[in-house]
C-alpha positions, 0 to 999 in steps of 0.5 A: 888135780895139779901135779905134785911138787913135793914128795915127803919121806918119813923114816920109821923104825918101831915108831908106830905111835909117833907115826900116827901123829906124824901122818895125821899132821900131814893130812892137815896140810893146807898145801896138797900137792905132795905124796908121802913115802914111809921108809920102814927100817925093819920095824917089828911093832906092826908099823908097816901093816898099820900104815897100809891099812890106815893110809892106803894112799901112802907108799910104803917101802918095807926094808928087811932090816934096819939100814940106818938113816942114810941108806933107808932115806937114799932108797926112798929118795931114788924114787922121787920124781917131784921137783922137791923132796922133804925128809921128815922124822916120824917124831916130827909133827908139822904145822898145817902151813909147813909145806906151803911155807917151805915150797913158797920160800924155795920157789921165791929164792932160786939160789936156795938148794934146800930149806930148814924148818923152825923146830920147836920141842913137841913137849915144850912148844914155847922153846926152840929145838933148832932154827936150822943147823950151824957148824962151828970153827971146832968142826962140830954141828950146832943146833941154832937157837936151841933153848931160846924162846919160840918167838926168837929167830923169827926172820928168814936168813941164810944158814949153814944147813938143815936138820933132816928131821924136817927139811926140803931139798931141791931134787936137782941139787941132790942129783948134783951133789949126791945123796947121804953118805951111807957110811954114816949110818945115822947122825951127822949125815945131814951135816955132811950133806949140808957141807957138801951142798955149800961147797958146791954153791947151794945155799940153805934158807931158814924158813921161820914160818915153817914150824915143826913140833919135834919130839927130839931124840924120840927114837935113839935117846939123848946121849944114849950109847948109839947117839954118842957113838955115831955122832962122835965118830961121824963128826970126825969124817964130816970135818976131814972130808969137807973142811977146805985145807987152809981152814982145816989147818986154822981150825985144827986147834979148836977141833982138838980142844973140842975133842978133849972137852968131849972126852972129859964130859963123857968120862964124867957122865959114864959114856967114855967107852962109847966115845973112845970106840967112836974115835977109834972107828973114826980113825980106822975110816980115815983112809976112806974119808981121805979118798972121799975128801979128794973128790969133794974138794976137787968138785967145790966151787966156792972159796975159803972166805965163803965157807969161813963166814958160814962157821960159827965161833962157839965156846964149849962151855955154853954147849956143855952147860946146855947138856946138864938138866936144869 
């Protein structure tokens, strides 16, 4: 048997039912040169015992408590010895050709440090969840293609980043730029990693043939208190730590407008306390973020023009309208 090229890490937290479908899909992969690690964040639903019984070939890292997305994945990533490492949410169910297409794309494009999947909604497979990640001039993550037809975004292209719900990274790149920022706990940690990768000269390739069916927000919920708090705290740190100074000054008015618009939206939807706590705690972490910024900016090896062409001009109104039920 050939040596494995890929290690697939699945993060789980009380997601036994989701995990069953996720592992079943991996068992149907055409590409077989991979191993699987389940990193369990202190589940209390019998997930660990079930995986060990039903999938004895899967390595289980049973953590004593919920360490969050960043720290738990980092623990698993440190065990990877293969050239490629994949992150897969327990609510992401891969097409049989997924691993084959991702590895083939990275092997054919050595300038790519990581690759993004085409995520479709599991309950609406005709609709795109995201086709790679973007980043706007307002300093916010962008779900490329969200709501578009599954037939759209059908060509490989260079994008800002990859959603860690289903992404593949070169292990050497992660060793070079560092793993996830554990201060983030969860949400926006993959945006931060994508930004740091781009600053160090690693490109991200969107692979449309690598299809994943994603039960989006299956664990934390859409616009839940957890989602609002961590996303709107962490987006401030991503922006402050990674945006080059000239671009930060140029984009600051858009960023402020985005924050004001989000304030009004969450005031209307009843999540204003979570939003304000997020911004308060983001401000409390500014000194540490600035310390990280100095290191990140000192290490970058691309110019401002390169980063500027990665940023998307997105109006807030379309983003706002997508959040309201049709």
